[in-house]
C-alpha positions as a printed NumPy array, in Angstrom:
array([[  2.922,  -1.055, -42.752],
       [  2.021,   2.406, -41.274],
       [  1.063,   2.536, -37.255],
       [ -2.287,   1.947, -37.512],
       [ -1.631,  -0.774, -39.785],
       [  0.259,  -2.617, -37.805],
       [ -1.69 ,  -1.984, -35.087],
       [ -4.733,  -3.342, -36.4  ],
       [ -2.538,  -6.557, -37.484],
       [ -1.789,  -7.761, -34.17 ],
       [ -5.553,  -6.779, -32.755],
       [ -7.229, -10.116, -31.758],
       [ -9.491, -11.027, -29.009],
       [ -8.509, -11.573, -25.424],
       [ -8.665, -15.406, -25.734],
       [ -6.2  , -15.191, -28.501],
       [ -4.   , -13.477, -26.59 ],
       [ -3.901, -15.901, -23.731],
       [ -3.272, -18.575, -26.184],
       [  0.   , -17.364, -27.12 ],
       [  1.189, -18.41 , -23.337],
       [  2.732, -21.988, -23.671],
       [  3.435, -24.751, -21.147],
       [  6.765, -23.674, -18.605],
       [  6.796, -20.336, -19.863],
       [  7.091, -17.455, -17.783],
       [  4.366, -14.542, -18.18 ],
       [  6.048, -11.939, -16.342],
       [  3.22 ,  -8.806, -15.694],
       [  2.647,  -4.535, -15.767],
       [  3.201,  -3.216, -12.289],
       [  0.463,  -2.721,  -9.737],
       [ -2.269,  -1.284, -11.023],
       [ -0.362,  -1.771, -14.93 ],
       [ -1.34 ,  -5.427, -14.293],
       [ -3.479,  -5.938, -17.654],
       [ -6.789,  -7.291, -14.731],
       [ -9.097,  -8.672, -18.2  ],
       [ -5.758, -11.07 , -19.047],
       [ -5.101, -12.116, -16.18 ],
       [ -8.895, -13.412, -15.561],
       [ -9.603, -15.001, -17.922],
       [ -6.012, -17.542, -18.773],
       [ -7.246, -18.454, -14.75 ],
       [-10.915, -19.705, -16.   ],
       [ -8.855, -21.042, -19.894],
       [ -5.43 , -22.388, -18.322],
       [ -7.062, -25.746, -17.619],
       [ -9.188, -26.075, -20.747],
       [ -5.462, -25.183, -22.921],
       [ -4.032, -27.703, -20.711],
       [ -0.938, -25.288, -19.791],
       [  1.091, -26.327, -17.634],
       [  4.13 , -25.422, -15.442],
       [  3.849, -21.383, -15.591],
       [  5.444, -18.629, -14.035],
       [  4.017, -15.658, -13.087],
       [  6.603, -13.366, -11.798],
       [  5.684,  -9.252, -10.832],
       [  6.334,  -7.304,  -8.274],
       [  3.511,  -5.766,  -6.28 ],
       [ -0.041,  -7.155,  -7.575],
       [ -3.283,  -5.892,  -7.323],
       [ -5.972,  -8.267,  -9.306],
       [ -8.356, -10.758,  -7.948],
       [ -5.199, -13.66 ,  -7.953],
       [ -7.757, -15.595, -10.299],
       [ -4.568, -18.104, -11.013],
       [ -3.176, -18.652,  -7.62 ],
       [ -5.738, -20.097,  -5.758],
       [ -5.167, -24.064,  -5.389],
       [ -6.844, -25.652,  -7.972],
       [ -4.32 , -23.32 , -10.293],
       [ -1.529, -25.898,  -8.783],
       [  0.429, -27.147, -11.471],
       [ -0.25 , -24.726, -14.118],
       [  0.036, -21.062, -12.793],
       [  3.317, -20.964,  -9.91 ],
       [  2.947, -17.095,  -8.504],
       [  6.51 , -15.797,  -8.033],
       [  6.541, -12.39 ,  -6.543],
       [  9.235,  -9.7  ,  -6.035],
       [  6.855,  -8.698,  -3.21 ],
       [  4.09 , -10.519,  -1.312],
       [  0.992,  -8.794,  -1.112],
       [ -2.912,  -9.966,  -1.483],
       [ -3.45 , -13.273,  -2.722],
       [  0.113, -13.822,  -2.869],
       [  0.356, -14.063,   0.974],
       [ -1.812, -16.4  ,   1.06 ],
       [ -0.397, -18.589,  -1.859],
       [  3.185, -18.511,  -0.567],
       [  2.133, -19.38 ,   3.385],
       [  0.458, -22.259,   1.816],
       [  3.724, -22.951,  -0.452],
       [  2.529, -23.252,  -3.336],
       [  3.964, -19.827,  -4.425],
       [  7.57 , -18.534,  -4.177],
       [  9.303, -15.376,  -3.155],
       [ 12.431, -14.047,  -4.711],
       [ 14.59 , -11.219,  -2.744],
       [ 15.581,  -7.839,  -5.34 ],
       [ 16.102,  -4.25 ,  -4.962],
       [ 13.304,  -2.644,  -6.764],
       [ 15.979,  -0.875,  -8.912],
       [ 18.132,  -4.315,  -9.708],
       [ 14.666,  -5.203, -11.532],
       [ 15.271,  -4.207, -14.932],
       [ 18.911,  -5.472, -14.945],
       [ 17.321,  -8.464, -13.868],
       [ 14.707,  -8.948, -16.527],
       [ 17.63 ,  -7.546, -19.116],
       [ 20.49 ,  -9.807, -17.615],
       [ 18.648, -13.514, -17.906],
       [ 17.555, -13.566, -14.355],
       [ 14.469, -13.486, -14.422],
       [ 14.508, -13.461, -18.471],
       [ 10.398, -12.767, -19.573],
       [  9.063, -15.568, -22.223],
       [  5.651, -13.244, -21.997],
       [  5.132,  -9.797, -21.089],
       [  2.178,  -8.372, -20.536],
       [  0.604,  -5.478, -19.39 ],
       [ -2.223,  -2.148, -19.902],
       [ -1.549,   0.919, -22.089],
       [ -3.837,   3.734, -23.916],
       [ -5.008,   3.142, -27.367],
       [ -2.629,   4.576, -29.794],
       [ -1.429,   8.009, -30.998],
       [ -1.623,   9.161, -34.711],
       [  1.792,   8.337, -34.716],
       [  1.683,   5.403, -34.076],
       [  2.478,   5.2  , -29.989],
       [  0.676,   3.317, -26.805],
       [  1.245,   4.584, -23.32 ],
       [  1.955,   2.288, -20.02 ],
       [  0.392,   5.413, -18.216],
       [  0.576,   4.609, -14.464],
       [  3.594,   2.106, -14.463],
       [  6.749,   2.24 , -16.305],
       [  9.129,   1.063, -13.683],
       [ 10.061,  -2.235, -14.97 ],
       [  7.97 ,  -2.793, -18.433],
       [ 10.507,  -0.754, -20.928],
       [ 12.641,  -3.425, -19.15 ],
       [ 10.538,  -6.678, -20.695],
       [  9.361,  -4.837, -23.422],
       [ 12.665,  -4.477, -24.817],
       [ 13.673,  -8.855, -24.236],
       [ 10.568, -10.82 , -24.032],
       [  9.942, -13.745, -26.616],
       [  6.955, -12.067, -26.694],
       [  4.485,  -8.458, -25.561],
       [  1.349,  -8.653, -25.431],
       [ -1.   ,  -5.571, -24.283],
       [ -4.325,  -4.21 , -23.064],
       [ -5.574,  -2.187, -24.702],
       [ -7.283,   0.469, -21.634],
       [ -8.867,   3.182, -23.294],
       [ -9.75 ,   4.747, -19.223],
       [ -5.424,   4.428, -18.927],
       [ -4.485,   7.892, -18.594],
       [ -1.407,   9.38 , -20.698],
       [  1.689,  10.464, -18.579],
       [  4.975,  12.423, -19.69 ],
       [  8.263,  10.381, -19.705],
       [  9.348,   6.938, -20.836],
       [  6.03 ,   5.677, -21.186],
       [  6.007,   5.603, -24.504],
       [  5.949,   2.468, -26.858],
       [  5.723,   2.068, -30.848],
       [  3.656,  -0.075, -31.373],
       [  5.883,  -2.246, -34.343],
       [  7.051,  -2.88 , -30.256],
       [  4.263,  -5.019, -29.093],
       [  3.201,  -8.91 , -31.025],
       [  0.117,  -9.354, -30.265],
       [ -2.714,  -6.105, -28.493],
       [ -6.144,  -6.823, -27.32 ],
       [ -8.28 ,  -3.701, -26.148],
       [-11.013,  -3.641, -23.143],
       [-12.673,  -0.356, -21.743],
       [-13.26 ,  -0.377, -17.346],
       [-11.762,   1.823, -14.5  ],
       [ -8.004,   1.644, -13.108],
       [ -8.401,  -0.182,  -9.485],
       [ -8.755,   2.062,  -7.458],
       [ -7.047,   2.518,  -3.875],
       [ -9.041,   4.868,  -1.311],
       [ -7.338,   7.289,   1.132],
       [ -6.686,   5.417,   4.043],
       [ -8.541,   7.002,   7.408],
       [ -5.555,   9.137,   9.73 ],
       [ -5.24 ,   8.393,  13.915],
       [ -4.134,   9.825,  15.857],
       [ -0.886,   7.924,  16.114],
       [ -0.508,   8.71 ,  12.21 ],
       [ -1.02 ,  12.054,  12.586],
       [  1.609,  12.726,  16.17 ],
       [  4.084,  10.404,  13.864],
       [  3.602,  12.447,  10.782],
       [  4.027,  15.862,  12.832],
       [  7.319,  14.751,  14.21 ],
       [  8.61 ,  14.203,  10.48 ],
       [  7.327,  17.285,   8.961],
       [  9.211,  18.794,  11.456],
       [ 12.428,  17.009,  10.164],
       [ 11.942,  18.212,   6.109],
       [ 13.626,  21.379,   5.859],
       [ 12.255,  24.132,   2.821],
       [ 13.386,  22.598,  -0.559],
       [ 13.579,  19.268,   0.397],
       [ 13.269,  16.686,  -2.26 ],
       [ 11.01 ,  14.339,  -0.468],
       [ 10.498,   9.938,  -1.437],
       [  6.693,   9.823,   0.736],
       [  4.924,   5.905,  -0.228],
       [  1.128,   5.287,  -0.034],
       [ -1.277,   5.058,   3.02 ],
       [ -2.116,   6.741,   6.068],
       [  1.245,   7.593,   7.683],
       [  2.081,   9.152,   4.447],
       [ -0.935,  11.306,   4.097],
       [ -0.436,  12.167,   7.776],
       [  2.894,  13.952,   6.659],
       [  1.864,  15.852,   4.023],
       [ -0.804,  17.143,   6.071],
       [  1.698,  19.026,   7.614],
       [  3.671,  20.157,   4.716],
       [  1.375,  23.129,   3.907],
       [  3.599,  25.831,   5.49 ],
       [  6.405,  24.489,   3.129],
       [  8.41 ,  26.115,   0.34 ],
       [  9.94 ,  24.572,  -2.572],
       [  9.545,  20.784,  -1.966],
       [ 10.225,  18.578,  -5.029],
       [  9.378,  14.753,  -5.575],
       [ 11.769,  12.387,  -6.477],
       [  9.824,   9.374,  -5.32 ],
       [  9.235,   5.537,  -6.553],
       [  4.546,   5.857,  -6.754],
       [  2.755,   8.816,  -5.259],
       [ -0.742,   9.129,  -4.42 ],
       [ -3.98 ,  11.365,  -4.056],
       [ -2.245,  12.635,  -0.608],
       [  0.224,  14.937,  -3.249],
       [ -2.808,  16.907,  -5.044],
       [ -3.045,  19.71 ,  -2.62 ],
       [  0.696,  20.649,  -1.996],
       [  0.895,  20.05 ,  -5.653],
       [ -2.488,  22.315,  -6.595],
       [ -0.752,  25.146,  -3.968],
       [  2.032,  25.413,  -5.373],
       [  3.821,  23.882,  -2.345],
       [  5.286,  21.408,  -4.457],
       [  7.283,  22.942,  -6.858],
       [ 10.315,  20.801,  -7.844],
       [ 12.227,  24.309,  -8.125],
       [ 15.227,  23.562,  -6.281],
       [ 15.765,  19.694,  -7.782],
       [ 18.407,  19.003,  -9.067],
       [ 17.316,  17.026, -11.556],
       [ 14.729,  16.87 , -13.635],
       [ 14.311,  20.086, -11.74 ],
       [ 10.528,  21.691, -11.854],
       [  9.22 ,  17.422, -12.481],
       [  7.492,  15.508,  -9.741],
       [  9.201,  12.718, -10.595],
       [  7.721,   8.924, -10.281],
       [  7.677,   5.039, -11.387],
       [  4.389,   4.196, -10.674],
       [  1.328,   5.616,  -9.222],
       [ -1.703,   3.716,  -7.02 ],
       [ -5.032,   6.104,  -6.57 ],
       [ -8.159,   7.514,  -7.14 ],
       [-10.139,   7.861, -10.368],
       [ -9.718,  11.963,  -8.755],
       [ -5.532,  10.793,  -8.847],
       [ -5.266,   9.366, -12.197],
       [ -7.842,  12.531, -14.171],
       [ -5.081,  14.069, -11.937],
       [ -2.065,  13.085, -13.603],
       [ -3.065,  12.486, -17.143],
       [ -1.381,  14.387, -19.257],
       [ -0.613,  16.445, -16.81 ],
       [  3.46 ,  18.329, -17.545],
       [  4.617,  18.119, -14.208],
       [  5.043,  14.922, -14.022],
       [  7.775,  12.863, -15.176],
       [  7.701,   9.064, -15.171],
       [ 10.787,   7.223, -15.588],
       [ 11.827,   3.727, -14.417],
       [ 12.855,   2.239, -11.786],
       [ 16.273,   1.994, -12.589],
       [ 16.737,   5.075, -12.696],
       [ 14.248,   6.353,  -9.961],
       [ 15.148,   3.557,  -7.243],
       [ 19.44 ,   3.705,  -8.462],
       [ 20.375,   5.037,  -4.339],
       [ 23.202,   6.937,  -7.163],
       [ 19.933,   8.566,  -8.614],
       [ 18.207,   9.668,  -5.901],
       [ 21.289,  11.567,  -4.162],
       [ 22.126,  13.703,  -6.934],
       [ 19.349,  16.258,  -5.415],
       [ 19.842,  17.674,  -2.445],
       [ 17.949,  17.409,   0.941],
       [ 16.178,  14.336,  -0.189],
       [ 14.145,  13.125,   2.879],
       [ 13.084,   9.898,   1.969],
       [ 10.269,   8.245,   4.68 ],
       [  9.583,   4.404,   4.905],
       [  8.332,   2.367,   6.936],
       [  8.933,  -1.433,   8.743],
       [  7.65 ,  -3.993,  11.589],
       [  9.946,  -4.25 ,  13.523],
       [ 13.707,  -2.894,  14.504],
       [ 15.697,  -4.318,  17.769],
       [ 18.033,  -2.443,  19.986],
       [ 20.481,  -2.377,  17.179],
       [ 18.803,  -0.557,  15.24 ],
       [ 17.969,  -3.052,  12.51 ],
       [ 15.19 ,  -2.963,  10.718],
       [ 12.666,  -5.695,   9.46 ],
       [ 10.092,  -4.323,   7.026],
       [  8.685,  -7.024,   4.879],
       [  8.677, -10.025,   7.108],
       [  6.983, -11.366,  10.977],
       [  9.466, -13.889,  11.392],
       [  9.824, -16.535,   8.553],
       [  6.748, -15.322,   6.49 ],
       [  7.035, -13.216,   4.259],
       [  4.577, -10.474,   3.826],
       [  5.381,  -7.733,   1.765],
       [  9.201,  -6.847,   0.581],
       [ 12.368,  -4.823,   0.302],
       [ 10.703,  -3.005,  -2.512],
       [ 12.388,   0.54 ,  -2.839],
       [ 13.052,   1.249,   0.987],
       [ 16.736,   0.489,   0.872],
       [ 17.424,   2.374,  -2.196],
       [ 16.185,   5.33 ,  -0.953],
       [ 17.461,   4.982,   2.757],
       [ 20.874,   4.997,   0.708],
       [ 20.193,   7.482,  -1.41 ],
       [ 19.071,   9.71 ,   1.187],
       [ 22.333,   8.566,   2.908],
       [ 24.228,   9.959,   0.265],
       [ 22.597,  14.03 ,  -0.907],
       [ 23.628,  16.61 ,   0.963],
       [ 21.884,  17.198,   3.738],
       [ 19.377,  14.37 ,   3.318],
       [ 17.478,  12.362,   6.073],
       [ 16.254,   8.562,   5.549],
       [ 13.919,   8.204,   7.467],
       [ 11.708,   4.468,   8.981],
       [  8.394,   5.36 ,  10.692],
       [  6.479,   3.108,  12.556],
       [  3.291,   2.481,  15.498],
       [  5.325,   2.105,  18.499],
       [  2.815,  -1.068,  18.83 ],
       [  1.274,  -3.712,  16.919],
       [ -1.799,  -2.705,  16.01 ],
       [ -3.8  ,  -4.458,  18.998],
       [ -1.346,  -2.93 ,  21.25 ],
       [  0.   ,  -6.228,  23.347],
       [  3.191,  -6.322,  20.964],
       [  5.966,  -3.655,  21.092],
       [  7.877,  -3.441,  17.413],
       [ 10.786,  -1.987,  19.17 ],
       [ 11.9  ,  -5.457,  20.589],
       [ 15.719,  -6.607,  21.855],
       [ 16.045,  -8.889,  18.525],
       [ 13.889,  -9.74 ,  15.838],
       [ 11.863, -11.883,  15.647],
       [ 13.475, -15.553,  14.711],
       [ 13.389, -15.642,  10.426],
       [ 13.47 , -11.953,  10.408],
       [ 15.364, -10.622,   7.287],
       [ 16.822,  -7.145,   7.674],
       [ 15.797,  -5.261,   5.34 ],
       [ 17.5  ,  -2.224,   6.081],
       [ 20.939,  -2.798,   8.58 ],
       [ 22.064,  -0.467,  11.283],
       [ 25.017,   1.1  ,   9.153],
       [ 22.494,   2.236,   6.62 ],
       [ 19.773,   3.35 ,   9.6  ],
       [ 19.331,   7.177,  10.151],
       [ 16.326,   8.436,  11.738],
       [ 13.253,   5.985,  13.848],
       [ 10.463,   7.669,  14.407],
       [  7.006,   6.342,  16.667],
       [  4.505,   8.399,  18.413],
       [  6.389,   9.334,  21.199],
       [  9.487,  10.496,  19.506],
       [ 12.361,  10.635,  17.347],
       [ 16.133,   8.598,  17.44 ],
       [ 18.815,   9.707,  15.573],
       [ 21.284,   6.392,  15.285],
       [ 23.331,   7.818,  13.116],
       [ 26.822,   8.387,  14.714],
       [ 25.733,   6.794,  17.689],
       [ 27.071,   3.464,  19.877],
       [ 25.264,   0.45 ,  19.846],
       [ 24.913,   1.712,  23.871],
       [ 23.609,   5.169,  22.684],
       [ 21.246,   3.483,  20.148],
       [ 19.042,   1.168,  22.27 ],
       [ 18.959,   3.802,  24.835],
       [ 16.873,   6.296,  22.441],
       [ 15.136,   3.265,  21.289],
       [ 14.392,   2.598,  24.215],
       [ 12.492,   6.213,  25.111],
       [ 10.838,   5.943,  21.805],
       [  9.261,   2.509,  22.317],
       [  6.108,   2.264,  24.272],
       [  5.847,   3.273,  27.722],
       [  4.413,  -0.114,  28.724],
       [  7.258,  -2.071,  27.055],
       [ 10.233,  -0.205,  28.763],
       [ 10.728,  -1.72 ,  31.633],
       [ 11.539,  -4.958,  29.781],
       [ 13.783,  -3.27 ,  27.591],
       [ 15.595,  -1.345,  30.119],
       [ 16.117,  -4.482,  31.729],
       [ 17.581,  -5.816,  29.   ],
       [ 19.833,  -2.94 ,  28.05 ],
       [ 20.982,  -3.253,  31.584],
       [ 21.981,  -6.764,  30.892],
       [ 22.85 ,  -6.468,  27.945],
       [ 26.313,  -3.325,  28.03 ],
       [ 26.262,  -4.067,  32.482],
       [ 25.701,  -0.496,  33.866],
       [ 22.249,   0.734,  35.182],
       [ 19.78 ,   2.413,  33.468],
       [ 19.364,   6.086,  34.684],
       [ 16.611,   7.835,  32.962]])
């Protein structure tokens, strides 16, 4: 059969696609915006009727409505997140779901080597082209590994998915089932940038030299940093994801990748999240090079670029420099994602800088994020040996190569003034010295 005939022979309705699930299966979903939302919604509706039981649903970032995570779905579906967000937080808190820790760059390996073997993989893609290739669009991170080894591969063919270049093309012969849909992709609107984000953004922008290769995430702080980079020259991007905030810098030529050692002149990323404007911008954009996450997030690959500036956020930093970015005490609220991947990659890069950025307090101003000890049960996301720069709205603390005593002093100096007296008392107790301003 030719590709068009293969596609037609495997095309079905969404209900028939859901019926390919069997009790006890592990279903891995496409990542973030690549999630097959028509499929996940329908499987929650049909699950009880089909008598399904004990299906584990695994993924990284989840962006859908969470229909299958609701209390009435218990016993039919059980969520197992590699990165917690949205409805998964509630399900995990209520002991109806699980969290599996792991480095983002190792997720494809975990899939291929059977630690998380997918009985079924389901994701979104574009309609097939004339050569018989569908395109994974906004998310290729672990999809290729899952397609390679899954017993059954299901694709939601959405004609509103952009086409991206790189490791995003899959031949129809590798897919077991297709169903068609047409709906806008989930959008993330640009956040409001506050004064604290502006102050932190300016500090970080001052640490970024011309020709740097940057890694930023999504949110008010990354957008604030980007807003201060307009006078930089020849910036490159090697990251796990980017969003709308990069568009002005790409269009102005500030981001051009001319000094990158890998994929020179290209923006390298594993997935995208943003607005329709952003999805239209990346559609068939030759500046974009999508690569699997075991490439983009491999610290050794990251370090092949010079002057890598990696910026990540966190929840707490203790006075030794240990960073927690994924939990509030024992409560898991996100995951390690690519933080440590890029911290280590930046640290190995010639001229690289790994930066952890945060507001000095919680949103209500009642709790310091710089603390004597991490909260009970909180995991260490980035350990003290990996930490380089910590930045708050009160300044920059460079910790690498510093003693515990000096680390603590530098962190106290960028803590919120309201909390410095108690932190100083702890410093004096711990180091048996009198604080001198």
